[in-house]
Each structure stands twice: as structure tokens, then as C-alpha cells.
N, C-alpha and C positions, 0 to 999 in steps of 0.2 A: 435709547429705546430699541434700536436695531439689534444691539447686542442681546437684549433680553429676549427678543423674538427668535434670534438665532439659537440661543441656549435652550429655550423651550422646545424648539423644533428638534434640536440635537437630542435632548433628553427623551422626547417622545419616540424618536426613531432609532435610538441607540441600541435597544434590545434586539430589534429586528435586524439592524445592520450587523450586529455581532453574530447573531444566529446565521445570517446569510454568509458571512465570511467563514465561519466555522464549517458550514455545510460545503461551501465551495472548496475549502482546503481538504476536507475529507474526500471529496470527489477527485481532486487532483492526486491525493496520496494513494488511493486505492490501486491504480495500475502499478505503481512503484512497489507496493506491498506484495502484489501478485508476482512481480518480477523477482523480488527478493526471495520469495518462497520457492520459485522455480530454480533459482541459482542455488539455494540451500539444498534442494533435492538432488541436483546434479552433483554438488560437492560431496554429499553423503554417499551417493552411488559410486563416486570415484574412490572414496576412502574405504568402502566396505570391500572385504576380500571377495574375489570372484569364486563362484562355486566350481568344483572340478568338472571338467568336460568328460562326458562318457563317449570316448572315441573308440570305435571298434576298428580293429585292424582288418585289412583286406584278406588276410590269411584265414580268418575264422570262418 
């Protein structure tokens, strides 16, 4: 009888439990995703060629 009560409780709360777990994992993953985007931007900036410098000489 206890097993039946346990299974009924599990089935009733399982959807909410799964939703809460998914939401929590998304909240944990968000900062890592932002970090990955920042790292990708830095890597792209390092790989792109630098524009030529417009250096004027002192004799002009």
C-alpha cells in the first residue's frame, strides 16, 4: 500500500519536478553560455587582421 501511495505522489509531482530541474539547469548554463560568447569574440578579434595604423611622421 505504501508503494502505491509513493507511486501516485511521484506521478503527480513528476511533471513539476522535471520542469523545475530543466529551469534550474538553464539558469546554471546561462552564465557559461555568456562566457563562451565572450571567449569566441576575443578569439575572433585576435584572428582578424589589424587595420593599418595612420601614423604621421614628425617631419610633416
